[in-house]
C-alpha positions in Angstrom: 89.2 -14.4 -44.6 88.7 -11.0 -44.8 84.6 -10.0 -46.5 84.7 -6.9 -48.4 81.6 -7.3 -50.2 80.1 -4.2 -47.7 82.5 -1.9 -49.8 80.9 -2.7 -53.2 78.0 -0.8 -53.5 77.3 -1.1 -57.5 78.6 2.1 -58.4 81.2 2.9 -61.1 83.0 6.2 -61.7 80.7 6.0 -64.8 77.2 6.2 -62.5 78.5 8.6 -60.3 79.3 10.4 -63.1 75.8 10.0 -64.4 74.6 11.2 -60.8 76.7 14.2 -60.5 75.2 15.7 -64.1 71.5 14.8 -63.0 71.8 16.6 -59.8 73.4 19.4 -61.6 70.9 19.4 -63.9 68.4 19.4 -61.7 69.9 22.4 -59.6 69.9 24.0 -63.3 66.1 24.2 -63.6 65.5 24.7 -60.2 68.1 28.2 -60.3 66.0 29.2 -63.8 63.0 28.5 -62.6 63.8 31.0 -59.2 65.0 33.3 -61.8 62.1 33.2 -63.6 59.7 33.4 -60.9 62.0 36.5 -59.5 61.5 38.6 -62.8 58.1 38.1 -63.2 56.9 39.1 -59.5 56.3 43.2 -60.2 54.4 42.0 -63.1 51.9 39.6 -60.4 51.7 41.9 -57.9 49.7 44.7 -60.6 48.1 41.4 -61.7 46.6 40.5 -58.6 46.2 44.3 -57.1 43.8 44.5 -60.9 42.0 41.0 -60.2 40.7 43.1 -56.8 40.0 46.3 -58.2 38.1 44.0 -60.8 35.9 41.8 -58.8 35.2 45.5 -56.3 33.7 46.8 -59.4 31.6 44.1 -60.4 30.4 43.3 -57.5 29.2 46.8 -56.6 28.0 46.9 -60.3 25.8 43.8 -59.7 24.5 44.9 -56.5 23.8 48.0 -58.2 21.1 46.1 -59.9 18.9 45.2 -57.1 16.4 47.9 -56.2 12.9 47.8 -54.4 11.2 46.8 -57.5 13.2 43.8 -57.3 12.1 39.9 -56.8 13.5 37.9 -54.3 14.4 35.4 -56.9 16.1 37.7 -58.9 17.8 39.0 -55.8 18.8 35.6 -54.7 20.3 34.9 -58.6 22.3 38.2 -58.4 23.8 37.0 -54.7 24.6 33.5 -55.8 26.1 35.0 -58.9 28.2 37.1 -56.6 29.2 34.4 -54.4 30.4 32.0 -57.7 32.0 35.1 -59.2 33.9 36.5 -55.7 34.6 32.4 -55.5 36.0 32.2 -59.4 38.2 35.4 -58.6 39.7 34.5 -55.0 40.7 30.8 -56.8 42.3 32.9 -59.9 44.3 35.2 -57.1 45.4 32.6 -55.4 47.0 30.3 -57.9 48.8 33.4 -59.5 50.0 34.4 -56.2 51.2 30.4 -55.8 52.4 30.6 -59.3 54.6 33.8 -58.9 55.6 32.6 -55.3 59.8 32.8 -55.5 61.6 30.4 -53.4 62.7 32.4 -51.0 59.0 32.9 -49.5 58.3 28.9 -49.3 
């Protein structure tokens, strides 16, 4: 007696077609996403450079506020503010870099 049950996958031509369409739709979304990122990449580089420049300028400005007459507590507050600002800008820069990264860089 022949047992053909292994040949029955439960997939019909309709389910195969749905699977194929779903795969094509996913590939199309990925292609569109990559295309968008590729178009935005030059702008991302400019934005990231501006973030770096802004971070440096703000740090210089805050450090310029410290002089001989500045109290120790004020100096500590400025240093804490600089650290918080630096961390915030670094995280923003990282998020923007990740968003704009193309699939070729992965």
